[in-house]
C-alpha positions in Angstrom: 71.5 -20.9 54.3 74.3 -22.1 52.3 77.4 -24.1 54.0 80.1 -21.0 54.1 83.2 -23.6 54.1 84.5 -22.9 50.8 84.8 -19.5 51.5 86.9 -20.2 54.6 90.4 -20.2 53.0 89.2 -16.7 51.2 88.7 -15.1 54.4 91.6 -17.0 56.1 93.6 -15.0 53.1 92.1 -11.7 53.5 92.8 -12.0 57.1 96.3 -12.8 57.0 97.1 -9.9 54.1 95.2 -7.3 56.3 97.4 -8.1 59.2 101.0 -8.3 56.4 99.5 -4.8 55.4 98.5 -3.4 58.8 102.4 -4.5 59.9 103.8 -2.8 56.7 101.4 0.6 57.6 102.9 0.3 61.2 106.7 -0.5 60.1 106.5 3.0 57.2 105.5 5.2 60.0 108.5 4.6 62.5 111.4 6.2 61.5 114.1 5.9 59.8 117.8 5.1 61.3 120.2 8.0 60.8 123.4 7.8 63.1 123.8 10.7 65.7 127.5 10.1 65.6 129.8 6.9 64.3 130.4 4.2 67.1 133.1 1.6 67.4 133.9 -0.6 70.3 132.9 -4.1 71.6 129.1 -4.5 73.0 128.0 -7.2 75.6 124.5 -8.9 75.1 124.0 -11.5 77.8 120.9 -12.9 78.2 118.4 -14.5 75.7 118.5 -14.4 71.4 115.4 -13.4 70.9 114.5 -16.0 68.6 117.5 -14.7 66.7 116.1 -11.7 65.6 119.3 -10.3 68.4 121.8 -11.2 65.6 119.6 -10.1 62.8 119.7 -6.8 64.5 123.4 -6.8 65.0 124.2 -8.2 61.2 122.2 -5.1 60.1 123.9 -2.4 63.0 127.7 -3.3 61.5 126.9 -2.2 57.7 126.5 1.4 59.6 129.2 0.9 62.1 131.6 -1.8 60.8 133.8 -0.9 63.7 131.0 -2.5 66.6 131.8 -6.0 67.2 129.6 -7.8 69.8 130.2 -10.7 72.4 127.1 -12.5 73.1 126.3 -15.0 75.8 122.3 -16.3 74.6 121.2 -19.2 76.6 118.2 -18.2 78.0 116.1 -14.8 79.8 117.0 -16.7 83.1 120.4 -15.2 83.1 120.0 -11.5 81.7 119.8 -9.8 85.1 122.3 -11.7 87.0 125.0 -10.8 83.6 123.5 -6.9 84.0 124.1 -7.6 87.7 127.2 -8.8 88.7 128.5 -6.6 85.5 129.3 -9.0 83.1 127.2 -7.1 80.1 126.4 -4.1 78.9 122.4 -5.0 77.2 120.6 -7.6 78.8 117.8 -8.9 76.7 115.1 -10.5 77.7 111.8 -12.2 76.7 110.1 -11.4 80.2 109.4 -9.1 83.4 112.0 -9.6 86.0 111.2 -11.5 89.4 111.3 -9.9 92.6 114.6 -11.3 93.2 116.3 -10.2 90.2 114.7 -6.3 90.4 116.0 -6.4 94.0 119.2 -8.0 93.9 120.3 -5.2 91.1 119.0 -3.0 93.3 120.5 -3.6 96.3 123.9 -3.6 93.9 123.6 -0.2 92.6 120.9 1.6 94.5 118.1 2.3 91.5 116.8 -0.1 88.7 117.6 -1.1 85.9 116.5 0.8 82.7 114.2 -1.5 80.3 113.4 -0.7 76.9 110.9 -2.4 75.2 111.9 -3.7 71.8 109.6 -5.5 70.1 105.4 -6.9 70.9 105.2 -10.5 71.6 103.3 -12.8 69.6 99.5 -13.6 69.1 99.3 -17.4 68.0 103.5 -18.4 67.3 104.1 -20.9 69.7 107.4 -20.0 71.7 107.7 -16.3 71.4 106.3 -14.6 74.1 102.4 -15.2 73.3 99.9 -12.8 74.9 97.9 -14.0 77.3 93.4 -14.8 76.2 91.0 -15.9 78.5 88.8 -19.0 77.3 85.0 -20.1 78.3 83.0 -22.8 76.7 81.8 -22.2 73.7 78.0 -22.0 75.0 78.8 -19.5 77.8 76.7 -16.4 76.8 79.7 -14.5 78.1 81.4 -12.3 75.6 83.5 -10.0 77.9 85.5 -9.2 80.4 87.3 -5.9 82.6 90.7 -6.5 83.9 89.0 -5.8 87.0 86.7 -8.3 86.7 90.1 -10.6 85.6 91.2 -9.2 89.0 87.7 -10.5 90.8 87.5 -13.8 89.3 91.1 -15.2 89.7 92.8 -13.5 92.8 91.5 -13.6 96.0 91.4 -11.0 98.5 94.3 -8.7 99.2 95.6 -6.1 101.7 98.4 -4.8 99.6 100.2 -5.0 95.9 104.0 -5.2 95.0 104.9 -2.7 93.0 108.7 -4.2 92.0 109.6 -4.5 95.3 107.9 -2.0 97.1 104.8 -2.7 99.4 102.1 -0.8 98.0 98.4 -0.2 100.0 97.5 1.3 97.4 95.9 -2.0 95.2 94.7 -3.5 98.6 90.9 -5.3 98.1 88.5 -7.2 100.4 86.6 -10.6 99.8 83.7 -8.3 98.6 85.2 -7.6 95.4 86.0 -11.4 94.9 83.7 -12.7 91.6 83.2 -16.7 92.0 80.0 -17.0 90.0 78.5 -16.5 86.6 75.7 -14.4 88.5 78.2 -11.8 89.8 79.1 -11.1 85.6 75.3 -10.4 84.7 74.4 -14.2 83.6 70.8 -15.4 85.1 68.6 -18.5 84.9 70.6 -21.4 85.4 74.1 -19.7 85.5 73.3 -17.4 88.4 74.1 -19.5 91.4 77.4 -21.8 89.6 80.5 -21.6 90.5 82.6 -20.3 88.0 85.9 -22.7 87.3 89.5 -21.9 86.9 92.5 -22.7 85.4 95.4 -20.9 84.3 99.4 -21.6 83.7 101.4 -23.2 86.5 104.3 -20.9 87.7 106.4 -19.6 84.6 107.2 -16.3 83.1 103.7 -16.0 82.0 102.1 -16.5 85.0 104.5 -14.0 86.3 102.9 -11.7 83.4 99.3 -12.2 84.5 100.4 -12.0 88.3 101.5 -8.4 87.0 99.1 -7.1 84.8 96.1 -8.4 86.2 96.6 -9.4 90.0 98.4 -6.1 90.6 101.6 -8.2 91.3 99.5 -10.4 94.1 100.4 -13.9 94.4 96.9 -14.5 96.4 94.8 -16.6 93.7 91.6 -17.8 93.9 91.4 -21.3 95.9 90.0 -23.2 93.1 92.3 -22.0 90.4 93.6 -25.2 88.8 97.6 -24.7 86.7 98.7 -26.4 84.1 102.0 -26.1 82.1 102.5 -26.1 78.3 101.9 -29.1 76.4 104.8 -29.5 74.4 107.4 -27.0 76.5 110.8 -28.4 78.4 108.0 -28.1 81.8 106.0 -31.2 80.7 107.2 -35.2 80.3 106.5 -37.4 77.0 104.6 -40.1 79.2 100.9 -40.5 79.0 100.0 -39.2 82.2 102.2 -36.3 82.0 99.9 -35.1 79.3 97.0 -34.9 81.6 98.8 -31.9 83.3 98.9 -30.1 80.0 97.4 -26.7 78.8 96.4 -28.9 75.6 94.6 -31.4 77.7 93.1 -28.8 80.0 91.6 -26.8 77.0 90.7 -30.0 75.1 89.3 -32.3 77.6 88.1 -30.2 80.4 87.5 -26.1 79.7 85.6 -27.9 76.7 83.3 -30.4 78.2 82.9 -28.0 81.4 80.4 -25.0 80.6 81.2 -23.1 84.4 84.5 -23.0 83.5 87.3 -19.7 82.7 90.6 -20.4 81.6 93.5 -18.4 80.7 95.8 -19.2 78.4 97.7 -18.5 75.5 96.2 -18.6 71.8 99.2 -21.7 70.5 97.9 -23.5 73.1 94.1 -23.0 72.1 95.2 -23.7 68.4 93.0 -26.7 66.8 90.6 -26.9 69.5 87.2 -26.7 69.7 84.5 -26.4 72.3 85.9 -23.4 73.5 86.1 -19.5 72.5 87.9 -16.2 73.4 86.7 -13.3 75.1 87.3 -9.8 74.6 88.8 -7.5 77.2 88.9 -3.6 78.3 91.8 -2.5 80.6 88.6 -0.4 82.1 85.1 -0.2 82.9 82.9 0.9 80.0 85.8 -0.3 77.2 86.4 -0.5 74.7 86.5 -4.0 74.5 88.8 -5.6 72.1 88.7 -9.5 70.9 92.3 -10.8 70.7 94.1 -11.0 67.5 97.0 -10.8 65.0 95.8 -7.6 64.7 94.6 -6.3 68.1 98.5 -7.4 70.0 100.0 -5.9 66.7 98.4 -2.6 67.9 98.7 -3.1 71.6 95.1 -2.4 71.6 94.5 -5.1 72.9 95.6 -5.4 77.1 98.0 -8.6 77.9 100.1 -8.2 75.0 103.4 -9.0 75.9 106.8 -7.3 75.7 110.5 -7.9 74.6 113.1 -6.2 76.4 116.6 -4.8 76.4 117.4 -4.1 80.4 121.1 -2.0 80.8 122.6 -0.4 83.4 122.6 4.0 83.3 122.4 5.4 87.1 119.8 8.2 86.5 120.5 11.4 85.3 123.6 10.1 83.7 123.8 9.7 79.7 123.7 6.4 78.2 127.4 5.3 76.7 127.2 7.2 72.8 127.8 3.1 70.8 124.8 1.8 72.9 122.3 4.2 72.4 123.9 3.8 69.2 122.4 0.5 68.8 119.1 1.4 70.5 117.8 3.7 68.5 118.5 1.5 65.2 116.6 -1.2 67.2 113.7 1.3 67.5 113.9 2.5 64.1 112.0 1.2 61.4 115.1 -1.0 59.6 115.2 -2.5 63.3 111.8 -3.2 63.6 111.2 -4.8 60.6 113.9 -7.4 61.6 111.4 -8.3 64.0 108.6 -9.6 61.5 111.6 -11.9 59.8 109.9 -15.5 60.2 106.6 -13.9 61.8 108.7 -14.1 65.3 107.2 -11.4 66.7 105.1 -8.4 66.3 106.9 -5.2 65.5 106.1 -1.8 67.9 103.7 1.0 66.9 104.1 4.1 66.8 103.5 5.6 69.8 105.3 2.6 71.8 108.6 3.6 69.6 108.3 7.1 70.6 107.9 6.2 74.5 111.3 4.2 74.1 112.9 6.5 72.7 112.5 9.0 74.9 114.0 6.9 77.4 117.0 7.1 76.0 117.6 10.5 76.4 
């Protein structure tokens, strides 16, 4: 068979063009921004600058509303909820889901939950841009797909309930009989049938909190053989050689790539250029559809483990959102606002259905 290597640049170019075309099509389906009313005053933002996107939104919004001014304090997502709870901000941009202490503290102060508006999708393979979760196995593993429930069985453990916000619920309990600990339980036979699944994942972080929320029903009961790692090149890891053994790239290249009985959940940026592993398609429910991770499936959000970027605000149920805040959020969710999301490939714009869901929250 002739080598296909010469076709690779063309294939990659076509894939890039296809994703670019798809993003353009998505943007063209979104409503253009039309001000409902002219607004003025100051909007305070405290939290995460969304990789520079927030500043772009502000700059463009002022073309429509020149009497609006912004007061920004943007050190990190970790400051968003504290500022919202203490009344130091109007909007709290955040790169992820709040911790239970953040949810609870807001509720204890105000007696209701903060309103969350999803303003963009996390990236597929751009480092530091809220990439979604991808599940990897050794390249020789015959497995090609999993459901989210199976992931729960593999990486989680018996639980008598789950956490919904800060409420403990008994509806999502499961017994240890639903634990999946061998490859045979996933349908593999022969030499695989009785071999234990060695699990790998992230140490405590925003990414692991997202995995717990979406896969483990917000439980913190893990498979006891889970081996934890931090993002290579991040602030969570030191520069010395020994510390690199605690990094995800070391795990993926030196451990998973040499352990055909292993399975890891991680993020695509950490798996770049690592040979010997492959990604699995995932399904949100039994019977599928099973969706392979890609920029396209993250873009249309058909892949079940895409992350969100949020802007939180304090809105008492039954009351109207302050006009200047509503207008700004309407701009963020417009065609023009979502176009800014794509600048420099930072994040992914929302598909029309998600935009409609978020706009409904503003009414």
